[in-house]
MINU-976989 format. One record per residue: x, y, z of N, C-alpha, C, O in turn. Coordinates in steps of 0.05 Angstrom, whole numbers, plus 5000, padded with zeros to 4 digits. Last residue first. Example, Ala and Ser with C-alpha at 12.3 -4.5 7.8 and 13.67 -1.06 7.14 Angstrom:
2
525749555142527349795143525850015157526850235161;526448865156524649105156526449345156528549345169;
This chain:
385
844537165934845937005913848836995921850436875907;838737235972841637245972842837055951842136825950;832937635980834237405967837237445967838237675963;830338105993829437856006830737605994829737385998;832238525964832638535992831938266006832838216028;836138505906833638415918834138395949836038285958;838938805849838938795879836138705889834138825881;839838895798839338625805839038585835838938365845;839339365750838839335779838139045784835938955777;839539645701841839485710841639445740843639475755;835439895673836340015699838839875711840139985729;835239555627835439845625836639975650838540125649;835439015644836739095619837239395618839339485610;832738995695835338875691836838995667839139075669;827939285691829639315715832539215710834439335719;825839115643826539395646828539425669830439575667;825038565656826838645634827638935636830038995632;821338615699824038505703825938575681828238635687;816938825671818138975693821038875698822839035702;815838385640816638635627818038815647820038945641;814138035681816637975665817638215651820038255649;809638315697811738275716814338205702816538295709;806438265651807338535659809638515679811538675679;805437715651807037835630808138105637810338175630;802337695698804837545697806637655675809037685679;798038015684799738105706802437955705804538075711;795637685644796837945637798738055658800738175652;794237235679796237205657797337475648799737495645;790337485714792837355724794937345702797237415707;786137705679787637855699790337735706792337875705;784037375640783737655636785337825656785838065652;785336845657785936935630785937235628787837345615;783836815711786536745704787236865676789336975673;778436925706780137115721783037065714784637255711;777036475676776536735665778236945680779437125667;778236055712779836085687779436365675781436485665;774336125749777036165757778836205733780736365733;770035995715770236265727773036325737774036545733;770935455703771035655681771235945692772536115679;775035005732772835185738773035415719775035565718;777134345737777034575720774534745727772334645728;781333985781778634075775778734335759780134515766;786633585756785733815771782933895762782233875738;789433195729787333105748786333335765785333295787;792833325689793933325717791833235737792533215761;789533295644792033145645793133115673794132905681;785533655656784833365653787333195656787332985668;788534125655787234035681786533745679786833595699;789934145601792034125622790934025648792133865662;784934185577786633955572788733915593789333695601;783634695597781934465604783534205600783434025616;787634995571787634965600785934735610786634605629;785934935518788534845525788734805556789834605565;780735155520781034875512783834765521784034545530;782135685535780335525552780735225546780935065564;785035865491786335835516784735665536785835505551;780935865452783335705448784735655475785435425481;777236235476776435955470778835775467778935555478;780136715478779136595503778536295498779136125515;781136795423783336765442782436635468783836455478;775836855405777536635395779836585414780436355420;774137305436772737055435774436825427774436615441;777937715425777537625452776137345453776937175469;777637725368780237705382779837595410781237405418;772137755356773837535345776337495361777137275368;770638215384769437955390771137725381771437525395;773838595358774238535387773038265395774238115410;771538565307774338505311774938435340776338245345;766238705318766738445307769738365311770338145318;766939235337765739025354766438745344767138575360;769139475291770639465316769639255335771139105347;764939415255767539285249769139265274770539055279;761039725281760539435277763239295272763739075283;763440225277762840115304762439805301763439655318;763640305222766040305237765640165265767240005273;758140305212759740095201762440065216763339845222;756640775239755440525247757140285237757640095251;759541165209760041125238759040855248760340725263;756941095160759841035162760540985191761940795198;751841265172752240995164755140905167755740685175;752741815184751841635205752241335198752941175215;754741975130756341995154755341805176757041655187;751842025084752641755092754241745118755041535126;751142535069749042405084749642125094748242015110;755642645037755642735065753442595082753742555106;758842324993756042325001755842385030755842205047;764242444987762542414963759642424970758042524954;765942445040766642675023764942674998764342884987;764341945061762842185069763542435052761842615049;768241585035765441595027763941845036762441955020;773241555056772841725033769941765027769141965014;772741185097773741455104773141645081772541885086;771140725070769340855088770141135096768441305100;775840625041773340685027771340825045770041005037;779340505084779940725066777440815051776841055049;776940045105777140285121777640525104776440735109;777639695061774939755071775040015087773240185083;783239655058781739765036778939855044777940065036;784239425108785339685102783839815079783240055079;781638935103780639125123781739405117780239605120;784538685062781738735058780738945078779139115071;789638625085789238815063786338885060785739115054;790338575156789338465131788938685110788138905117;791738745206793738765185792738665158794338665139;788038665246788238925234790038945210789939145195;789038075255786538185244786838465232785938505209;794237985276793437875250791038025238791038095215;794538225325796538305304795638215277796238345257;790437975351790138265346792238355325791638545309;792637465355790237505339789837805332789137865310;796937565390797437465362795037515344795337595321;794137725436795937915422796537825394796637995376;791537255449789937495443791737695428790737815408;795836935461794136855440792537095430792237135406;797937165507799437205482797737125458798137225436;794836995547794237255537795737305511794837475495;797036505562794736505544794036775533792836795512;802736265572801836545572799436575553799836665530;803035705567803935835592802936125594802436215616;801035625516799735485538800435625564798735675582;804635915486801835995485800235865508798335975518;809335625496809135905504806235995505805436135524;807935135472808435145501808235435511807135475532;807635275417805235185432805535205462803735275477;813235415413811135615408808535525421807335685436;816034935424816435175440814235375437813235485457;814734545386814034505414814134765430812434805447;816434745338813834605339812934545367810534495372;821534955346819235135344816534995347814735105359;826734795357824534655370821934825369820434835388;830435105330830734815329828334665341827934425334;828735645337829635545311829535245309828535135289;827235695390825335775369826135645342824435555327;831835465417829135375421827235435398825835265388;836735655397836535385408833735285412833235045409;836136175381837035975361836635695371836135515355;834236405429832736435404833536215384831836095372;838336265465835536185470833936195444832436005438;842836495444842736205443839836105449839035895439;841337035454842036945427841736645425840536545406;840237075510838037105491838737005463837036905449;843137015557843036785539841136825515840536635501;842737465589845337335586845437125564847537065554;837337575589839137775578841937665573843337755555;835137125615834637165587836637365574837437315552;837137185668837736945652837336995622839036925606;834737685681837637645682838537415665840437435649;829437545676830537745658833537725657834737765636;829037185719828537095691829637285671830737205650;830137525762831937295756831537195728833437125714;825737865757828437975757830437755750832237795733;821537505762821837655737824637775735825737795713;822437295814822437115790822937275764824437185747;821837755845824337605845824537435820826637425807;816637895831818738085828821437945827823138015810;813937445849814237485820816237705813817437705792;814137535905815337295893815837335863818037275853;811338015908814037995918815537765906817837785898;806337855888807838065874810838055883812638085866;804837495929805137405901806837605885808637515870;804437835973806637635973807037515945809237445938;799938135955802538265962804838065961806938125950;795837765948796937905925799638025931801438025914;796737145985795437405980797037555958799137475951;799436675987796536665993795136935990792736955993;804436355947803336595961800336575964798836475947;804935635959804935865942803936115957802736075979;807935005969806735245981807035485962809135515950;806434455927808434645938807034895947805034985935;805833765917804534015923806534205936808234125952;807133315866808133445890806733715893806633875875;805532705838804732985841805833085867805532955888;807132225792807932335818807232625819808232785803;806132035740804731905763805432025790804331925810;809132285701806232325702804932235728803032355737;815132605700813732385713810732445715809932635729;818732745643816732855661815132625673813932465658;825532785624823032635627821332765648822232875668;831132895581829232995601826732815601825932715580;838232905568835532805564833732875587834632895610;842533425548841833235569838833165566837233335561;845233785514843633565503843033345524842933115517;847534225533849233985533847733735523848833515524;843134565531845334605512847234365510848334315489;840334345574839134335547841334375526841434225506;843734485616843134195611842034165582842733965569;843335035613845834905607845634605602847034495586;837835075628838735165601841435045593841834955571;837834885680836334755660837234825632837334655614;841035275706841934995705840434845683841634685668;837835735698840535725687841535435685842735355665;833235605726833035665698835835635685836035515663;835335535778834235305764833935355734834435175718;836936035795839035835789838035595774839435455760;835236615792833736375784835736155775836036105751;839936895804837536915822835736675817834736555836;846136545799843836675786841536695807841336525825;851536275803850436495818848436665802849036885794;850035585786851635835784850136065798847836035805;850434895802848935155802850835385800853035385812;854434485757852934545781851334805779850934915757;856534365708857934565724856434635749857134835762;855233945675854034205670855434425685855634655675;857933535701858733615674857633885666858934035652;855133515749857833615749858933685721860533865718;850233315730850333565746853133685745853433925741;851632835705850533055689850733325704851433525692;853132535749855232605729854232825711855832995702;848232505777850532635789852532725768853532945768;842032655745844232465750846732625759847232845750;836732975780838732985759840932785766841632745789;830033175794832332995798834133005775833333045752;826033675826827033545803829433365811830633405832;822234175850822533885853823533765826822033765806;823234725843821734635866822034335871822134245894;825634915797827334835819825934715843827234625862;824134715731823234855756824734745779825134505782;827934825672826834645692826034815716827135035721;828334935601828435025628827234815647825634645638;828334635552830234865556830434955585832535055593;828833935546827234165554829034395561831034355575;828033305511829733525521827933765527825733795516;824532975489826332855509828533055517830532975528;820633085450823333185447825433045464827733005457;815732875462816332935434819133045429819933085406;815332785517814432575498815532625470816132435455;817433245542818332975550817732765528819432605522;814733675519817633655516818633365522820333265508;809533535537810133565509813133535504813933395485;810033555593809433295580810033305550811133115539;811034095600813033905608812633635594814433505585;806034295586808334355569810634165575812134085557;803034095629802434015602804734065583805333895566;805334365672805634075671805033975643806233785633;803734885660806534825659806934525657808734425643;798234835670799134895643802134825640802934725619;798434725725797334535707798234575678798934385664;800635215744802234965747801134745728802734605715;796335555732798935605720800735345721802035285702;792535335766792135335737794735365723795235235703;795135465815794735185808794135155778795034965766;794636015815797335895812797135605804798835505789;789136025825790136125800793036025795793635955772;789035785876787535665854788535765827788735605808;791936165905793035895902791635745880792935585866;788336585903790836615889792136335885793336285864;784336385937783736435909786336455892786436365869;786635835979786136115973785636155943786435995927;788035325992785435365980784735665976782435725969;794234945983792535155995789935195979789735105956;799334865936798334785962796635015974797535245976;799134705867799234915888798034805914795934675914;803234205838800634325842800934515866802734495882;807233875788807034065811804134165813802734205793;810133275769807833445767807633615792808033515814;817333305764814833195775812533375766812933605757;822933135721821233325736818633185744817832985732;829432905711826632835714825333055730826333155750;835132805669833532985687830632895687829532815667;837132385639838932535656837532705677838432745699;834931715624834532005625836532135644837532005663;835131175628835531285602835231585601835231695579;831331215685832631025667832731135638830631195626;828431565715831131645708832531455689834631515679;823731315729823631525709826331615699826631725677;825630965768824530855743824431065721825031005698;827131335807829231165794828231055768829631045749;822131545819824231725809826331555794827231625772;819431105839818531225814820631415802820831435777;822331045886822430835867821530945839822730875819;820731525912823531485904823831265884825531285865;815331455922816231665904819031605894819531645870;811831105950814030995935815031205914815531135891;805731495946807431295959809631205939809331225915;804232195947804531945933806331755948808231835962;804532665973802432485982802732215968801532015978;808733175996808532935979806432755990806432686014;809833855994808233646008808033415988807133455965;814934356004813434155988811933966006812633926029;818434716026815534766029813934596011811634666003;823534586013822634506040819734556044818634466064;824434305948824034535965822934445992821434245993;829133815928826433875936826434135952828234175969;832933435884832633695897829733755903828033745885;836632875881833832955881833633215897834033215922;841332565844840932795862838032885859837232965837;844031925839841832095831841532315853841432255876;848231695865848431725835846231905824846532015802;850232015927848331875910848931905880850032105872;853132295964854432065952852631915932853431705922;854932965986853032755981854532525967856732555958;858333385988858633186010856632956007856532776024;856933675943859633575945860033375968861933215967;851733845955852133645934854933515937855233275933;852834245992851533996001851833775980852233545988;854934645960856634525981855434265991856934085998;850534755927853034655915854734525937855934305932;846634955965846234715949848834595938849334355941;849135415986848235196004847934935988848734725997;849935735941852235645956851535405974853035215977;844435805926846435685908848835575923849535345919;841936055971841135795961843235655944843635415947;845936316025844636345999844036065988845535875993;847936346076849836286055848636336027850036376008;847036686135845736616110847836586088849436766082;849936356191849636596175848536516147849136296137;849735836208848636036226848236306212846536466219;848135276176849635526171848335746188846135836183;848334596182847334836194849235066188851535056195;846034026154848334216152847234486160845434596148;844033386174843433676174846033826171848033766185;841632786151844132936154843533236152842633336131;837032376185837532596166840132726172840832766195;836232006224835631926197836332136176836232076152;837732246272838631976267838231886238839631716228;835332756273838232736268839232456263841432416252;830132906282830632736258833632686254834432576233;830133206330828232986326829032796304828732546306;834033596323834333396344832533156340833332926346;831533866280834233756277834633536298835633316291;826934066304826733856283829333716279829433476273;829234446336827834226349827433996329827633756337;831234786298833234636314831834406330833034206335;826435016279828034836262830034676278830434436271;824935316324823235096315824834906297824534656299;829035696326828735506348827035266340827635036348;831735736259830235836282830135626304831235406300;837935796223835735636234834435776257835735906273;841036026176839836176198837536026211835236126211;840035516129841235786134839635926156837135936155;841034836124839335046136841035296140843135296152;840234276086842034496092840434736100838634826086;839433596092837933856094839934066102841334046123;839332986059841133206069839533466069838333546048;838532316062837132566063838932776075839932746097;839731766020840731936041839232196039838632296017;838331076002837831366001839331506024840131386043;836130515988838730635984838430935980838231035957;830630375996832630336017835130496013836130616032;824030585992826530565977828830575997829130756013;819530686023820730416024823330386009824730186012;819031256063819131146036820730886036822830866048;819731476113818031246111818131116084817430886081;822931916100824031706117822431456115823531236114;819232216071821532116058822931896074823931696062;815432346111814632196088817032066074816931836066;818532646147817232396156816532226132816831986133;819933086115821932906124820732636133821932426127;814733306108816333226085818533026093818832826080;813233446160811733246145813233136121813032896115;817233836171816833606188815333376173816233146173;816634236131819034076133818633826149819533606141;812534596127812134336113814434146119814233906112;814135066149811934926162811534646151810334476164;820935206157818835146139816634986153817234796167;826135696171824435466178822335436156821935606139;831635906149830435936175828535706182829335536198;831135616090831935876101830235916126827835966125;833635006066831735136084832835406093835135426101;834234536014835134776027832934896044830534886036;835333846007833334056013834534296025835834276046;836533265971837733515981835533735984834133795964;837632595971835432795972836533045986837333036009;840832165932841432365952839232575950838932715930;840131485920838931745916839831935939839431865962;843630965888843131115912842031395905843031525886;841730385857842430665852841730825877839430815886;839929895873842729915868843630205863846030265865;834429905875835929965900838929975896840330065914;833029735823832830015830834530085855835730295856;833929185826835429355807835429645815837429785813;830429045866833228995870834929165851837029265858;825529195843826329325868829429285872830729475880;825428855799825529145795826429295819828029485818;824928375826827328425809827628725804829828825804;819928455849822328415867824928465851826728595861;816728495804816828715823819328695840820628895846;817527995781818428235767818628475785820528635783;815027675821817827645815819027885800821227975807;809727865816811227905842814227875837815728035849;808527695764808527985771810028045796811428245798;809027125770810727285752810927575759813027695759;808926875839807826945813809627115796811627225806;812226375873812126665869811026715841812026595822;809025845911810625935887810126235884808026345889;
């Protein structure tokens, strides 16, 4: 006799297999992760699927993979670079799945039955995102991993308390076919994923974050390549923000402030320090105290050394409060994010992340705003839109 749990599993499998998944992957020239990723997806037990790989300017190595996997994978080869947006949109139009799963070719999947979990997560939802983690053991990869952990925590907040999210990450996400076409597909943005996610948010498309599926993605391994990547991201992010800033402010800050502000502080921990610095010097008590100390030496010249000492103490206390409280708050949030994602937390790595990595990330976004809004320069030599 078949047990209840086994019967439920079979029924669930039959229900899930009724929805076809189109897995779509863009490749520029080649990817070291592509062979393993394709092998994993082919072995996945979910039956109703199709795998479509669109390749711009394939290398000899990529063409060898095409011959090896051509029985199980549909390859679309563009000998000239078409660009990610054009490649994705054209591939979607020849796909046939009710669910579109977009994966970067530099992803690594270790979880079993990923496609089944995607379908389960899509029930009652239009968009699903995965947990992301950084692939590699370089120090920069560890810092990016902390950033991913924080992003996963914010995704969970939006998923549980709003079921909507203003932006999505393009490395790994699924969307229902009808929702994709209702939104209008990908548009010609440098950060096409930000734009797609925002339009889905405006159309009130529902969102879910999969807790049980983690996907590792290749990240820069040195500072130079990290800066190059963030230059593109900051330029694309600034382009997206400059085109939508009115609706962004009214749509997220006004209507979802209780989630958006904590999420911003989780993603950019240095902002906590800035907020504290804005609060502390602005107090009336401090202004009165400073004024009294400035006037005191005129009435009692011998008090000059004491005034200098008091000023020094006040400055030290203020800096200690701002840096100490800001560091402590961000540490607790990042620790919670690491616990949520199952990532090892290292306080020294977090210290570098807090005092160096996070400020650099904010500076890169500021660079993007200057480049796009003031200089009107969207040209990127390593990216095609």
